[in-house]
C-alpha positions in Angstrom: -28.1 57.5 16.4 -28.4 61.3 16.7 -32.2 61.4 16.3 -32.6 58.4 18.7 -31.5 60.5 21.7 -31.6 64.1 20.7 -34.8 66.0 19.9 -35.7 69.5 18.6 -36.0 71.8 21.6 -33.3 70.0 23.7 -31.2 72.4 25.6 -27.5 72.2 24.8 -24.1 73.8 25.5 -21.3 74.5 22.9 -17.6 75.2 23.5 -14.8 75.6 21.0 -12.1 73.0 20.9 -8.7 74.1 22.0 -7.2 72.8 18.7 -9.5 74.9 16.4 -7.8 77.5 14.3 -10.7 79.9 13.8 -11.3 81.0 17.4 -9.0 83.1 19.7 -7.9 81.7 23.1 -10.3 83.9 25.2 -13.3 82.6 23.1 -12.2 79.0 23.5 -12.8 79.3 27.3 -16.5 80.4 26.8 -19.4 78.0 27.1 -22.6 79.1 25.3 -26.1 77.8 26.0 -28.5 77.3 23.1 -30.9 74.6 21.8 -31.5 72.1 19.0 -33.8 73.3 16.2 -33.9 70.3 13.9 -32.2 67.0 13.2 -31.5 66.8 9.5 -29.7 63.5 9.2 -27.6 61.0 11.1 -24.7 63.5 11.3 -26.2 66.9 10.7 -28.4 69.2 12.8 -29.5 72.8 13.0 -29.0 74.7 16.3 -30.1 78.1 17.4 -27.2 80.6 17.1 -26.2 81.4 20.7 -26.6 84.8 22.3 -24.7 86.7 25.0 -26.3 89.7 26.6 -28.8 90.0 23.7 -26.0 89.9 21.2 -25.7 87.1 18.6 -22.5 85.1 18.7 -21.4 84.4 15.1 -19.5 81.2 15.5 -17.1 80.9 12.5 -17.7 78.4 9.7 -15.3 75.5 9.7 -14.6 75.8 13.5 -14.9 72.6 15.5 -16.9 72.6 18.8 -17.8 70.3 21.6 -21.6 69.8 22.0 -23.5 68.7 25.1 -27.1 67.8 24.8 -29.4 67.7 27.8 -32.0 65.1 27.0 -34.7 63.2 28.9 -32.4 60.2 29.1 -29.3 62.1 30.2 -26.5 64.2 28.9 -24.9 63.3 25.5 -21.7 64.7 24.0 -20.1 64.8 20.6 -17.7 66.9 18.4 -19.2 68.9 15.5 -18.1 71.5 12.9 -20.0 74.6 11.8 -20.9 74.0 8.2 -23.0 77.1 7.5 -24.8 80.1 9.1 -28.1 81.5 7.9 -31.5 83.0 8.9 -34.6 80.8 8.7 -38.1 81.8 9.9 -36.7 84.8 11.7 -34.2 82.7 13.6 -30.4 82.7 13.2 -29.3 79.1 12.6 -26.0 77.2 12.7 -25.7 74.1 10.6 -23.5 71.6 12.4 -22.0 68.4 11.2 -20.8 65.7 13.7 -17.2 64.8 13.6 -17.4 62.2 16.3 -19.9 59.6 17.5 -22.5 60.7 20.0 -21.9 59.2 23.5 -23.5 59.4 26.9 -21.6 61.8 29.2 -21.8 60.8 32.9 -19.7 63.3 34.7 -21.3 66.5 33.6 -24.1 68.2 35.6 -27.7 68.1 34.4 -29.2 71.3 32.9 -30.3 73.6 35.8 -33.5 75.6 35.7 -33.8 78.8 37.7 -37.0 78.8 39.7 -38.7 79.7 43.0 -40.2 76.6 44.5 -41.4 76.0 48.1 -39.5 73.2 49.9 -39.6 71.6 53.4 -36.5 70.0 54.8 -34.7 68.7 57.9 -31.5 66.8 58.8 -31.8 63.0 58.6 -32.0 61.0 61.8 -29.3 58.5 62.7 -31.4 55.5 61.7 -32.3 57.2 58.4 -28.6 57.8 57.6 -27.9 54.2 58.2 -30.7 53.2 55.8 -29.4 55.6 53.1 -26.0 54.0 53.4 -27.7 50.7 52.7 -29.4 52.4 49.7 -32.8 51.8 51.3 -33.9 55.4 52.0 -36.3 54.4 54.9 -37.4 57.9 55.9 -39.4 58.7 59.1 -42.6 60.7 58.3 -44.1 63.4 60.5 -41.0 65.0 61.9 -40.8 68.9 62.1 -39.6 70.5 58.8 -37.9 73.8 58.0 -39.2 76.0 55.2 -36.9 76.9 52.3 -37.0 78.0 48.7 -35.5 76.1 45.8 -33.8 78.7 43.5 -32.6 76.2 40.8 -33.2 72.6 40.2 -31.8 69.8 37.9 -32.0 66.1 37.5 -28.9 65.9 39.7 -29.7 68.2 42.6 -31.0 71.5 43.9 -29.8 74.9 45.1 -32.0 76.3 47.9 -32.0 79.1 50.4 -33.3 79.4 54.0 -32.8 81.2 57.3 -30.6 78.4 58.7 -27.4 76.5 57.6 -27.0 72.8 57.3 -23.5 71.3 57.8 -21.6 70.5 54.6 -21.6 66.8 53.8 -24.7 66.2 55.9 -27.7 64.4 54.6 -31.1 66.1 54.5 -34.8 65.1 53.9 -36.3 67.3 51.1 -40.0 67.5 50.2 -41.4 69.6 47.4 -44.1 69.5 44.7 -43.7 69.7 40.9 -46.4 69.9 38.2 -45.5 67.2 35.7 -47.7 66.4 32.7 -50.4 68.6 34.2 -50.5 66.8 37.6 -48.9 67.9 40.9 -46.6 65.3 42.3 -44.9 65.3 45.7 -41.2 64.4 45.8 -39.6 63.2 49.0 -35.8 62.8 48.4 -32.6 62.6 50.2 -29.8 65.1 49.3 -26.2 65.6 50.4 -25.2 69.2 51.2 -22.2 70.1 49.1 -21.7 73.8 49.7 -23.2 76.3 52.2 -22.7 80.0 52.2 -24.3 83.1 53.7 -25.7 85.5 51.1 -23.8 88.8 50.9 -26.9 90.9 50.5 -29.1 89.0 52.9 -27.4 88.4 56.3 -28.8 85.4 58.1 -30.0 83.7 54.9 -27.9 80.8 53.6 -27.6 79.2 50.2 -27.2 75.4 50.0 -26.1 73.4 47.0 -27.2 69.7 47.3 -26.9 66.5 45.3 -29.6 63.8 45.3 -28.7 60.5 47.0 -30.2 57.2 45.9 -32.8 58.9 43.6 -34.7 56.4 41.5 -35.0 56.7 37.7 -38.7 57.5 37.7 -38.2 60.5 40.1 -35.2 61.8 38.2 -37.0 61.6 34.8 -40.0 63.3 36.3 -37.8 66.2 37.5 -36.2 66.5 34.1 -39.6 66.4 32.4 -40.7 69.3 34.7 -37.7 71.3 33.7 -38.3 70.8 30.0 -42.0 71.7 30.3 -41.1 74.9 32.2 -38.6 75.8 29.5 -41.2 75.3 26.8 -43.6 77.6 28.6 -40.9 80.3 28.9 -40.1 80.0 25.1 -43.8 80.4 24.3 -44.1 83.5 26.5 -41.0 85.0 24.8 -42.5 84.4 21.4 -45.9 85.8 22.5 -47.8 82.5 21.9 
């Protein structure tokens, strides 16, 4: 089942279980981001040893961790134990063995990609809000839009900044373009504003956190694919390829 959903290169998070005996209490609270290197069998995989501020984190052998995999079909979770640590092809590797079944995890956020993407937006009109409540998303084209910049994006929502502030819990029309599979695609989506705050170092500029509403599967998978493609580009640049 592991290889059916998880692929080499998938982003993942790892956190020590509270019951593990090999990690102190402060370390148990930390969540490290890393990635899958290889799937060796139905219950064993290699992952890249996590780093924090350019320092390798030597997770102890025999310690048990909770793993979250960010895949094209969603977030999957399992428990796993560190079996070995070693260096391979100039990479520091953790060999992990699953200690629970892999399961889809619904409540956790999608992996977020830091970015700088142009976006246009506006509040929804009354009739549009009514259509969204009916899960129809009948949006009115051609209305004036405000300029903003998306600063991180995920399959679940966006964080963007602009020189205006929307009301928390309001619904907004969002339009932006992503390059997916070498082609530019326009996304027109509805998002609910969760949090709004003025930036401390930029008075008059407001940060918004928003969650997609009624997004279809094709659009969500396209956004996730864009994120994975951008991450691959970044890794190639880091390796000088």
